[in-house]
N, C-alpha and C positions, 0 to 999 in steps of 0.2 A: 572270333567271338570269345570274350573273356567270361569269367565266372560271375561277374557282377551284372551282366546284361539281363539275365532272367529276373534278377531281383528288381532292377529298374523297371522292366516291363510289368512285373507283378505289382509293384508300387503304383505305377501309372494307372493300371487297370483298377486297382483298389480305390484310388482317388476318384477315378471316373465313376465307379459304381457308387461311391459315397455321395458324389454330387448329384447323380441321378436319383438316389434315394431321398436326398434332401428336397429335390424338386417334387418328387412324388408325394412326400409327406406334406409339403406345402399345398399341393393340389388337393390332397385328401382333406386337409383342414379347410381350404376354400370351399370345396364342394359340400362339406359337412355344414358349414355356416349357411351356404346357399340353400341347402336342403331344409334346414331349420326355418329359414325365412320363408321358403315356399310353403312349408307345412302351416306356418302361422297365417299366411295369406289365404291358403285353402280353407282353413278353419273360419277365417273372417268372411270369406265369400259364401261359405255354406250357411253361416249364421244370417248373412244378409239375404240369401236366397230364401231361407225358411221364413224370415220376417216378411219378405215380399209376397210369398205364397199365402201367408196368414192374412196379410192386409188385403190381398186380392180376394181371398175367400170371404172375408168380412164385407168388403165392398159389394161382392156379388150377392151376398145374403141381404144386405141393405137395399140393393137395387131390386131384388126379387120382392122384398116386403113392400117397397114403394109401388111396384107394378101391381101387386095384389090390392093395395089400398086404392089405387086409381081405378081398378076394375070394379071395386065395390061401391064407388061413389055414384050417386044417381047422375044421369046425364043432365047437363044444364041446357035449358031451352032458351033459344034466342028469338 
């Protein structure tokens, strides 16, 4: 074993670590973008859900009002 062997091993290890760090940074960036997209989608779905709940409540109120009007109408004789 000569004196250069540890330097080569150390250099090889450092290169391997650098490559792993680059892959990890790429993964972090990808996950960050995906997380942002998911947050936008969640916000959109929450808005849609709230809109549907509001529309459902409005339709329920209109239906209840229609039922009350029908109950107040005199019966039609045949």
